[in-house]
C-alpha positions as CSV (number, residue, x, y, z in Angstrom):
1,L,-29.2,-78.5,63.5
2,S,-32.7,-78.3,64.7
3,A,-32.0,-79.6,67.9
4,A,-29.0,-77.1,68.4
5,V,-31.8,-74.5,66.9
6,A,-34.8,-75.3,69.6
7,G,-32.5,-76.3,72.5
8,T,-31.2,-72.4,72.5
9,V,-34.1,-70.9,71.7
10,I,-36.0,-72.5,74.4
11,A,-32.7,-71.9,76.8
12,G,-32.9,-68.2,75.9
13,G,-36.6,-67.8,76.1
14,I,-36.6,-69.4,79.5
15,C,-34.1,-66.6,80.7
16,A,-35.7,-63.6,79.0
17,G,-39.4,-64.9,79.7
18,S,-38.7,-65.1,83.0
19,L,-37.9,-61.7,83.6
20,I,-40.7,-60.5,81.6
21,W,-42.9,-62.4,83.4
22,Q,-41.9,-60.9,86.8
23,W,-42.0,-57.2,85.4
24,R,-46.1,-55.7,86.0
25,T,-45.5,-52.6,85.7
26,G,-44.1,-49.5,83.6
27,I,-43.5,-50.1,80.2
28,R,-41.7,-53.3,80.6
29,R,-44.7,-55.2,81.0
30,Y,-45.4,-54.4,77.2
31,I,-41.9,-56.3,76.1
32,F,-44.3,-59.7,75.8
33,W,-46.2,-57.8,72.6
34,A,-43.1,-56.7,71.0
35,A,-41.5,-59.9,71.1
36,L,-45.2,-61.5,69.5
37,L,-45.3,-58.8,66.5
38,L,-41.2,-60.1,65.8
39,I,-42.8,-63.6,65.3
40,P,-44.5,-62.8,61.9
41,L,-41.1,-61.6,60.5
42,P,-39.8,-63.9,57.2
43,L,-37.2,-65.8,58.2
44,T,-35.6,-64.6,55.0
45,V,-35.6,-60.8,56.6
46,H,-33.8,-62.6,59.1
47,A,-31.3,-63.9,57.0
48,L,-31.2,-60.7,54.8
49,T,-30.6,-59.0,58.0
50,W,-27.2,-60.7,59.5
51,S,-26.0,-62.0,55.9
52,T,-25.5,-57.4,55.2
53,L,-23.9,-57.5,58.4
54,L,-21.8,-60.6,58.1
55,A,-20.4,-59.6,54.5
56,S,-20.1,-56.2,55.7
57,A,-17.7,-57.4,58.3
58,G,-15.7,-59.9,55.9
59,I,-17.3,-63.2,57.2
60,L,-19.8,-63.7,54.5
61,P,-19.4,-63.6,50.7
62,G,-19.1,-59.8,49.4
63,L,-17.5,-56.9,48.6
64,L,-15.0,-57.3,51.4
65,A,-14.5,-61.3,51.3
66,P,-14.8,-63.3,48.4
67,Q,-15.0,-66.2,50.3
68,Q,-17.6,-67.7,53.3
69,S,-15.3,-67.9,56.4
70,V,-17.5,-69.1,58.4
71,H,-19.2,-73.1,58.1
72,P,-22.8,-73.1,57.0
73,W,-24.5,-75.1,59.7
74,L,-22.9,-72.4,61.9
75,I,-24.3,-69.4,61.1
76,S,-27.6,-71.3,60.2
77,W,-28.0,-72.2,63.6
78,L,-27.1,-68.9,64.8
79,V,-29.6,-66.9,62.4
80,E,-32.1,-69.1,62.6
81,S,-31.6,-69.4,66.4
82,I,-31.9,-65.6,66.3
83,A,-35.2,-65.9,64.2
84,F,-37.4,-67.8,66.3
85,L,-35.9,-66.7,69.8
86,P,-39.0,-63.9,69.6
87,L,-41.7,-67.0,69.8
88,G,-39.3,-69.0,72.2
89,I,-39.6,-66.0,74.7
90,C,-43.3,-65.6,74.1
91,L,-44.1,-69.5,75.0
92,S,-41.7,-69.3,78.0
93,T,-43.5,-66.6,79.2
94,L,-46.9,-67.9,78.5
95,A,-45.7,-71.0,80.3
96,F,-44.4,-68.9,83.6
97,E,-47.8,-66.8,83.3
98,L,-49.7,-70.7,84.1
99,V,-47.9,-70.9,87.0
100,D,-50.2,-70.6,90.2
101,P,-49.2,-68.0,92.1
102,D,-50.5,-69.2,95.3
103,R,-48.5,-72.1,95.3
104,I,-45.4,-69.6,95.0
105,E,-46.4,-67.3,97.6
106,A,-47.0,-70.5,99.8
107,A,-43.2,-71.7,99.1
108,R,-41.9,-68.2,99.4
109,V,-42.7,-68.1,103.5
110,L,-40.4,-71.2,103.7
111,C,-37.8,-71.5,101.1
112,P,-35.5,-68.9,99.7
113,D,-36.2,-67.2,96.0
114,P,-34.0,-69.3,94.1
115,R,-35.1,-72.0,96.0
116,V,-38.7,-71.6,94.8
117,F,-37.6,-70.8,91.3
118,S,-35.9,-73.9,90.9
119,R,-38.4,-76.2,92.7
120,I,-41.6,-74.7,92.2
121,V,-41.8,-72.1,89.5
122,L,-39.7,-74.7,86.6
123,P,-41.7,-77.9,87.3
124,L,-44.8,-76.0,86.9
125,A,-43.5,-74.4,83.8
126,S,-41.6,-77.3,82.3
127,P,-44.9,-79.2,80.3
128,L,-45.5,-76.3,78.6
129,L,-41.6,-75.6,78.1
130,F,-41.1,-78.7,76.9
131,A,-44.3,-78.6,74.8
132,G,-42.4,-75.3,73.1
133,A,-39.3,-77.4,72.8
134,G,-40.7,-79.5,70.8
135,F,-42.9,-77.5,68.7
136,L,-40.1,-75.3,68.2
137,F,-37.9,-78.7,67.0
138,V,-40.7,-79.4,64.1
139,F,-40.5,-75.9,62.7
140,C,-36.8,-76.0,62.5
141,L,-37.5,-79.7,61.1
142,I,-39.8,-79.0,58.4
143,D,-38.4,-75.5,57.3
144,Y,-34.9,-74.9,54.7
145,T,-35.0,-71.0,54.3
146,I,-32.2,-70.5,56.4
147,P,-30.5,-73.2,55.7
148,S,-30.9,-73.0,52.0
149,I,-29.7,-69.6,51.9
150,Y,-26.8,-70.5,53.3
151,A,-26.0,-73.6,51.5
152,A,-26.2,-75.7,54.1
153,N,-28.3,-79.1,52.9
154,V,-31.0,-80.0,55.3
155,Y,-33.7,-82.9,54.7
156,P,-36.8,-80.8,53.7
157,F,-35.2,-79.4,50.6
158,E,-34.5,-82.9,49.2
159,I,-37.8,-83.2,49.4
160,F,-38.7,-80.1,46.9
161,A,-35.5,-81.2,45.0
162,E,-37.1,-84.7,44.2
163,F,-40.5,-83.2,43.0
164,S,-39.0,-80.8,40.7
165,T,-36.5,-83.1,39.0
166,S,-39.4,-85.9,38.7
167,Y,-42.4,-84.5,39.1
168,F,-44.0,-87.5,41.4
169,P,-45.5,-87.0,44.2
170,A,-45.5,-90.3,45.2
171,A,-41.8,-90.4,45.3
172,A,-41.8,-87.3,46.9
173,F,-44.1,-88.4,49.7
174,L,-41.7,-91.6,49.9
175,L,-38.5,-89.2,50.7
176,A,-40.9,-87.5,53.1
177,L,-41.7,-90.7,55.6
178,P,-38.6,-90.2,57.8
179,I,-39.1,-86.7,58.7
180,L,-43.0,-87.4,59.0
181,V,-41.6,-89.9,61.6
182,V,-40.1,-87.9,63.9
183,T,-42.4,-84.7,63.3
184,V,-45.8,-86.9,64.2
185,A,-44.1,-88.4,66.9
186,L,-43.1,-84.9,68.3
187,V,-46.2,-83.4,67.8
188,L,-48.2,-85.9,69.5
189,L,-46.2,-85.7,72.3
190,S,-46.1,-82.1,72.5
191,Q,-49.6,-81.8,72.6
192,R,-50.4,-83.5,75.9
193,P,-49.0,-80.7,77.3
194,L,-51.2,-78.1,75.4
195,K,-54.2,-80.1,76.0
196,S,-54.0,-79.6,79.6
197,V,-52.9,-76.3,79.9
198,I,-56.0,-75.8,77.5
199,Q,-58.2,-77.9,79.5
200,D,-57.2,-76.8,83.1
201,S,-56.7,-73.4,83.0
202,M,-58.0,-70.9,85.8
203,W,-61.5,-68.8,85.1
204,T,-60.0,-66.1,87.7
205,R,-56.0,-64.7,88.5
206,R,-54.7,-63.0,90.9
207,E,-51.9,-60.4,90.5
208,W,-49.0,-60.6,92.1
209,Q,-45.4,-58.8,92.5
210,P,-42.8,-62.1,92.0
211,E,-39.9,-59.7,92.4
212,F,-36.7,-62.7,92.5
213,L,-34.1,-62.5,94.2
214,L,-32.0,-64.9,91.9
215,P,-28.5,-65.8,91.6
216,G,-25.9,-63.3,89.6
217,W,-25.2,-65.9,87.0
218,F,-28.9,-66.3,86.0
219,V,-29.1,-62.7,86.3
220,A,-27.0,-61.6,83.6
221,A,-27.9,-64.6,81.8
222,Q,-31.4,-63.1,81.5
223,R,-30.2,-60.0,80.7
224,A,-28.0,-61.2,77.9
225,A,-31.1,-63.0,76.5
226,L,-33.3,-60.0,76.6
227,G,-30.5,-58.1,74.9
228,I,-29.8,-60.0,72.1
229,F,-33.1,-59.7,71.5
230,F,-33.4,-56.0,71.9
231,L,-30.2,-55.8,69.5
232,Q,-32.1,-58.3,67.0
233,A,-35.1,-55.9,66.7
234,V,-33.2,-53.2,66.4
235,L,-30.8,-54.4,63.3
236,V,-33.5,-56.1,61.5
237,I,-35.0,-52.0,61.7
238,A,-31.6,-50.7,61.0
239,V,-30.8,-52.8,57.8
240,L,-34.3,-52.7,56.1
241,V,-34.3,-49.1,56.6
242,V,-30.6,-48.2,55.0
243,L,-31.1,-51.0,52.3
244,A,-34.6,-49.4,51.3
245,G,-32.4,-46.6,50.1
246,T,-33.5,-43.2,49.5
247,S,-37.5,-42.3,49.5
248,A,-37.8,-42.3,45.5
249,D,-36.1,-45.7,45.4
250,L,-38.5,-46.8,48.2
251,A,-41.4,-46.0,46.2
252,T,-40.5,-47.3,42.8
253,T,-39.4,-50.4,45.1
254,L,-43.2,-50.4,47.0
255,L,-45.0,-49.5,43.6
256,L,-43.3,-52.6,41.6
257,A,-44.6,-55.3,44.2
258,G,-47.4,-53.3,44.3
259,P,-49.2,-56.2,42.0
260,D,-47.5,-58.9,44.7
261,S,-48.3,-57.6,47.7
262,L,-52.4,-57.6,46.8
263,T,-51.5,-60.9,45.7
264,T,-50.2,-61.9,49.2
265,V,-53.0,-59.9,51.2
266,A,-56.0,-61.9,49.0
267,V,-54.2,-65.0,50.0
268,C,-54.1,-64.3,53.7
269,L,-57.9,-62.9,53.8
270,G,-59.0,-65.9,51.4
271,A,-57.0,-68.4,53.8
272,T,-58.4,-67.0,57.1
273,A,-62.0,-66.4,56.1
274,L,-61.8,-69.9,55.6
275,S,-59.5,-71.1,58.2
276,L,-61.7,-69.1,61.1
277,P,-65.0,-71.5,61.0
278,I,-63.7,-74.4,60.8
279,A,-61.0,-73.5,63.2
280,L,-64.2,-72.2,65.8
281,A,-65.8,-75.5,65.1
282,L,-62.4,-77.5,65.8
283,A,-61.7,-75.6,69.1
284,S,-65.3,-76.4,71.0
285,R,-64.2,-80.0,70.1
286,L,-60.5,-79.7,71.4
287,V,-61.6,-78.0,75.0
288,E,-64.8,-80.8,75.7
289,K,-63.5,-83.0,78.6
290,R,-64.7,-86.1,76.7
291,R,-62.7,-89.7,75.5
292,I,-63.3,-88.6,72.1
293,S,-61.8,-85.1,72.4
294,S,-58.0,-86.6,71.9
295,A,-58.8,-87.6,68.6
296,W,-59.8,-84.3,67.6
297,W,-56.4,-83.3,69.4
298,I,-54.5,-85.6,66.9
299,A,-56.3,-84.0,63.7
300,A,-55.8,-80.6,65.1
301,T,-52.3,-80.5,65.7
302,I,-50.7,-83.8,63.0
303,P,-50.9,-80.4,60.2
304,L,-48.4,-78.9,62.1
305,A,-46.4,-81.7,61.3
306,I,-46.0,-82.1,57.2
307,P,-43.3,-80.5,55.7
308,P,-44.6,-77.1,53.5
309,P,-43.1,-78.7,50.4
310,L,-45.0,-81.7,50.6
311,I,-48.4,-79.5,51.7
312,G,-48.1,-77.6,48.6
313,I,-46.9,-80.8,46.0
314,S,-49.9,-82.7,47.4
315,M,-52.0,-79.6,46.2
316,I,-50.3,-79.7,42.8
317,G,-51.2,-83.6,42.7
318,F,-54.5,-83.5,44.1
319,W,-56.1,-80.5,41.8
320,N,-53.7,-81.5,38.9
321,T,-55.7,-84.9,38.0
322,P,-58.6,-85.4,35.4
323,G,-61.6,-85.2,36.5
324,A,-60.6,-82.9,39.5
325,I,-62.3,-79.4,40.0
326,S,-59.9,-77.0,37.8
327,L,-57.8,-75.0,40.6
328,F,-54.8,-75.5,39.5
329,G,-52.5,-72.8,38.7
330,T,-55.5,-70.4,40.5
331,L,-55.2,-68.3,43.7
332,A,-57.5,-70.7,45.0
333,M,-54.5,-73.0,45.5
334,P,-52.1,-71.0,47.5
335,V,-55.4,-70.3,49.3
336,F,-56.1,-73.7,50.3
337,A,-52.5,-74.3,51.7
338,V,-52.2,-71.7,53.8
339,M,-55.4,-72.4,55.5
340,F,-54.2,-76.1,55.7
341,R,-50.9,-74.9,57.1
342,F,-51.9,-72.6,59.8
343,L,-55.6,-74.0,60.5
344,P,-54.1,-75.9,63.4
345,L,-52.5,-72.3,65.3
346,A,-55.8,-71.1,64.7
347,A,-58.1,-73.6,66.4
348,L,-55.7,-74.2,69.6
349,I,-55.8,-70.0,69.7
350,I,-59.9,-70.3,69.9
351,A,-59.4,-73.7,72.4
352,A,-57.2,-71.1,74.9
353,Q,-59.6,-68.3,74.7
354,L,-62.5,-70.7,75.1
355,R,-61.5,-72.0,78.2
356,A,-60.6,-68.6,79.5
357,V,-64.3,-67.5,79.8
358,N,-66.0,-68.6,82.9
359,P,-68.3,-70.7,82.8
360,L,-70.9,-69.5,85.5
361,L,-71.6,-66.1,82.7
362,F,-73.7,-68.7,80.8
């Protein structure tokens, strides 16, 4: 399932991203930011959207269909692929943006556009595309949100179920070892292209207008991928508006969810405040061209490979032991869990920004 989702998402990302990459003028250049805005949308919202639509069509259990008529793995692949498509589009667009335009312009003097795209653009963008596919595979492998909704049994859920029944952190860790071996290996392989991209990025870039003339079948694939992205955005908004009901129902829902919303905001603000200083210090080590920086890269990316249930279980096991600081059951536990999970992403973003600053300014 993870391999199918990662392959589908990166293929769709290459198609849509290569089209967005060529659009430099007008309102079309803002499509990348629209995709970026959809990335933080919870997976449960995507599942809710497509469950509502498929139930109304009689495909999933609902008023019109008492039994599910589609395989849980198939529907999990479909919804998860659509949910991760904005991330794939952003990763692919960034990969194309980092291709040196001077090489493209030189190649276009000698070769037709399809050959330039296949022999120059794709090979130069491939390191970051492969890294993106690796991280997408890891994200899908350690998450059980969408598969569990559609009754598809995946391995990460077994870790959570084991701890729920035994309340023994060591048993959950041993059960997680097989998935950790896979995810750690993939993260280590995927972080090498990211390291080279961040450390070898150019200080100045020159704008250029690609306007590639590509084969008709690939243009159709580009438009189809972008169309699916727009359809997803419209359907998510439409279903949420319909399910919200009247303005009175919406007000009641927001009022009842007020305490939970404030708790969520407090956890995010606390995790952000604690993460940024650490991420800044870690990012300054990542951009150094020294041998020790490889160790810092491993330390920065390994947390991405740990399944979320294992992070929560480790927090419970550590803060619920005799003699430990009494943080068990407090708001500090989710703050630390969120900080640990997303600190690597903050460090990578800051490292990329640090390398984008021209050293001559100093």
